[in-house]
C-alpha positions as CSV (number, residue, x, y, z in Angstrom):
1,M,73.2,109.1,56.3
2,R,75.4,107.2,53.9
3,S,77.6,109.6,54.1
4,I,79.1,108.6,57.6
5,N,82.0,106.9,58.5
6,P,80.1,103.4,58.9
7,G,83.1,102.9,62.2
8,V,82.7,105.8,64.3
9,K,78.8,105.2,63.1
10,L,78.9,102.6,65.2
11,A,80.8,103.5,68.4
12,T,78.4,106.7,68.5
13,L,74.7,104.1,68.4
14,I,77.0,101.8,70.6
15,V,77.3,104.6,72.2
16,A,73.7,105.9,72.6
17,S,72.9,102.3,73.0
18,L,73.9,102.5,76.0
19,M,72.5,106.0,77.7
20,L,69.7,104.4,76.5
21,S,70.6,101.3,79.4
22,L,71.2,103.5,82.0
23,T,67.6,105.0,81.9
24,Y,64.3,104.1,81.7
25,N,63.0,107.3,79.4
26,V,60.2,107.2,77.4
27,A,59.9,109.6,75.7
28,V,63.3,109.3,74.9
29,N,62.9,106.1,73.8
30,V,60.0,107.1,71.8
31,A,61.9,110.1,69.7
32,V,65.4,107.8,69.3
33,C,62.8,105.2,67.4
34,L,61.1,108.2,65.4
35,A,64.5,109.6,64.6
36,C,66.4,107.2,63.9
37,L,63.5,105.9,61.3
38,V,62.8,109.3,60.1
39,A,66.8,108.5,58.9
40,T,66.5,105.7,58.0
41,V,63.8,106.3,55.0
42,A,64.9,109.4,54.4
43,T,68.0,107.8,53.3
44,S,68.3,107.3,49.5
45,G,68.6,103.3,48.5
46,V,67.1,101.9,52.0
47,N,64.5,99.0,50.5
48,R,61.3,100.3,52.8
49,R,60.0,97.0,52.2
50,R,62.1,95.2,54.4
51,L,63.0,97.7,56.1
52,A,58.9,97.2,57.1
53,L,60.1,93.1,57.5
54,A,63.4,93.9,59.5
55,L,61.1,95.9,62.4
56,L,58.5,93.8,62.9
57,P,60.4,91.2,64.6
58,F,60.8,94.0,66.7
59,F,57.5,95.4,66.8
60,L,56.3,92.2,68.8
61,T,58.3,92.6,71.3
62,A,58.2,95.1,72.2
63,L,54.3,94.1,72.5
64,A,54.6,90.9,74.5
65,F,57.0,93.5,76.4
66,F,53.7,95.8,77.3
67,T,51.7,93.1,77.5
68,T,53.7,91.5,80.0
69,G,54.5,94.1,82.1
70,L,50.8,95.0,81.8
71,F,48.7,91.9,83.2
72,F,51.5,89.4,84.3
73,G,53.8,91.2,86.8
74,A,54.8,90.3,90.6
75,G,51.0,91.8,92.4
76,G,48.7,89.6,89.9
77,A,46.6,91.3,87.0
78,G,45.6,94.8,87.2
79,N,47.7,95.8,90.3
80,A,49.0,99.3,89.6
81,E,49.3,99.9,92.9
82,A,52.7,98.0,93.2
83,V,56.3,98.1,93.8
84,G,58.0,99.4,90.7
85,V,61.2,97.6,91.9
86,S,62.4,95.4,94.9
87,T,65.7,94.4,96.1
88,S,66.9,90.4,96.0
89,V,69.0,89.3,98.9
90,F,72.0,90.3,97.3
91,G,70.5,93.8,96.2
92,Q,70.1,93.1,92.5
93,R,66.9,95.5,91.7
94,T,64.1,93.8,89.7
95,L,62.0,96.1,87.8
96,L,57.9,94.5,88.2
97,A,56.6,96.2,85.8
98,T,52.9,96.0,86.5
99,D,51.7,99.3,85.7
100,W,51.4,101.5,82.5
101,T,54.1,103.1,82.2
102,T,56.7,100.6,83.7
103,A,54.8,98.4,80.1
104,M,55.1,101.5,78.1
105,Q,59.3,101.9,79.2
106,L,60.0,98.5,79.1
107,A,57.9,98.5,75.5
108,S,59.6,101.7,74.2
109,R,63.3,100.7,75.4
110,V,63.0,97.5,72.6
111,L,61.5,100.0,70.3
112,A,64.7,102.1,70.8
113,Y,66.9,99.2,70.1
114,G,65.0,98.7,67.2
115,G,65.5,101.8,65.4
116,L,68.9,102.5,66.6
117,G,69.9,99.1,64.8
118,M,67.6,99.6,61.9
119,L,69.2,102.8,61.4
120,F,72.6,101.3,60.4
121,A,72.3,98.0,59.5
122,F,70.5,99.5,56.0
123,T,72.7,103.3,56.5
124,S,75.7,101.3,56.5
125,N,78.1,99.3,54.3
126,A,80.0,96.1,55.0
127,F,82.1,96.6,52.6
128,E,83.0,100.2,54.5
129,L,83.1,99.4,57.8
130,V,86.1,96.8,58.0
131,M,87.8,99.5,55.9
132,S,86.7,101.9,58.8
133,L,87.7,99.8,61.1
134,M,90.6,98.8,60.3
135,Q,91.7,102.6,59.9
136,Q,90.5,104.9,62.2
137,F,89.7,101.9,64.8
138,R,93.1,100.0,64.3
139,L,91.4,96.8,63.4
140,P,94.4,94.3,62.4
141,P,94.2,93.3,59.4
142,K,93.8,89.5,60.4
143,F,90.4,90.3,61.6
144,A,88.9,92.7,59.0
145,Y,90.1,90.6,55.8
146,G,88.2,87.8,58.0
147,I,85.4,89.1,58.7
148,L,85.0,89.9,54.9
149,A,85.8,86.3,53.3
150,A,83.4,85.2,55.8
151,Y,80.9,88.2,55.1
152,H,81.1,87.6,51.5
153,F,80.9,83.9,52.6
154,F,77.1,83.2,53.6
155,P,76.0,83.7,49.5
156,V,77.9,81.4,48.2
157,V,76.6,78.1,51.1
158,R,73.3,79.4,49.7
159,E,74.2,79.2,46.6
160,E,76.1,75.9,46.9
161,F,72.8,75.2,49.4
162,G,70.3,75.3,46.2
163,T,73.4,74.2,43.5
164,V,73.1,69.9,45.9
165,G,69.9,70.2,45.9
166,A,69.0,71.1,42.0
167,A,71.5,67.7,41.9
168,L,69.9,66.1,44.2
169,K,66.3,66.3,42.2
170,V,67.8,65.7,38.9
171,R,69.2,62.6,40.1
172,G,65.1,61.9,41.4
173,V,66.9,61.5,44.9
174,K,64.5,62.9,48.1
175,A,66.5,65.4,50.6
176,G,64.9,67.6,52.9
177,P,66.0,70.7,53.7
178,F,68.3,69.3,56.9
179,S,68.8,66.5,55.1
180,T,72.5,64.8,55.4
181,R,72.1,63.9,51.7
182,R,72.6,67.7,51.4
183,L,74.1,70.0,53.8
184,L,77.2,67.3,53.7
185,P,78.1,68.3,49.9
186,M,77.6,71.6,50.3
187,L,79.6,71.6,53.0
188,A,82.5,69.2,51.5
189,H,82.0,72.9,48.6
190,A,82.8,75.4,51.6
191,L,85.7,73.6,52.5
192,E,86.8,73.3,49.3
193,R,86.3,77.3,48.4
194,S,87.6,78.0,51.8
195,E,90.9,76.7,51.4
196,S,91.2,78.0,47.8
197,L,90.2,81.1,49.3
198,A,93.7,80.9,51.9
199,M,95.7,79.6,49.6
200,A,95.2,82.4,47.0
201,M,96.1,84.8,50.0
202,E,99.2,83.0,51.4
203,S,100.1,83.0,47.6
204,R,99.8,86.9,47.6
205,G,101.6,87.6,50.7
206,F,99.3,88.3,53.0
207,E,101.2,88.8,56.4
208,N,99.3,90.4,59.3
209,D,102.0,92.5,60.4
210,A,103.6,93.6,56.4
211,P,102.5,97.4,55.3
212,R,100.1,96.3,52.9
213,R,98.1,99.0,50.9
214,V,94.2,99.2,51.3
215,A,91.3,99.6,48.6
216,F,89.7,103.0,49.1
217,R,90.5,105.1,52.1
218,V,87.4,105.9,54.5
219,P,87.7,109.4,55.5
220,L,87.2,111.9,59.1
221,R,85.6,114.2,58.1
222,A,83.6,117.1,60.4
223,R,80.5,115.9,59.7
224,D,82.3,112.7,61.2
225,V,82.8,114.9,64.8
226,A,80.0,116.2,64.6
227,F,77.0,112.5,64.5
228,A,79.9,111.8,66.7
229,L,79.6,114.7,69.6
230,G,76.0,115.4,68.6
231,V,73.5,112.2,68.8
232,P,75.0,111.4,72.6
233,A,74.9,115.2,73.2
234,A,70.8,114.8,72.1
235,I,70.1,112.3,74.3
236,A,71.4,113.2,76.8
237,A,70.1,117.1,77.5
238,G,66.7,115.0,76.4
239,L,67.3,112.3,79.7
240,M,68.2,115.4,81.6
241,L,64.7,117.7,80.7
242,V,62.1,114.8,80.2
243,R,61.3,113.8,83.3
């Protein structure tokens, strides 16, 4: 999965998510979740422990949706004969999860979205994604390099947070994680580094409209086109064949 163009992968998974949002199909949702998890685990370099921890909120959310749909529907606990969909005075359709089937539909959708998200998060490189968005999807360089700067700035802020905390501890100053004595110096150092980064880009002649070279090219290959067409086609086939 790492060899797939990350920009194409992102667009394909967004389309897949939109397709799954059009209907409640338990079998397709579960199949998508399992396929994504298998593909993620089979990808080399994936930390399975981190993957399990990242999936935990999705499983808890799915359990909460299932329990809420099963026991706290509009018809009351244990009312499996209640109507599944109601229409308000404004014509809005509201799903009433009052039986096992609808509860499974709600829970499986959360799992499907979680599987799609984990597939992208654990098999994609942030730098390659931005390069792909800039090269294949014509993202303006001003936004592309801004995204990269913000992405790489988070570790700097975390490092500054630890440095300021250590300095206060050496001086015998007690300051909690959210104390202004700790946050204000951290923000001051972060702003100083951001200004230095902006001056460095300006001094190197960075202009949004000027022709620029890139560090490397993210190719668009046949496998990317096959992935972009195959995933939505498989989901569409599943939605049509599985009732």
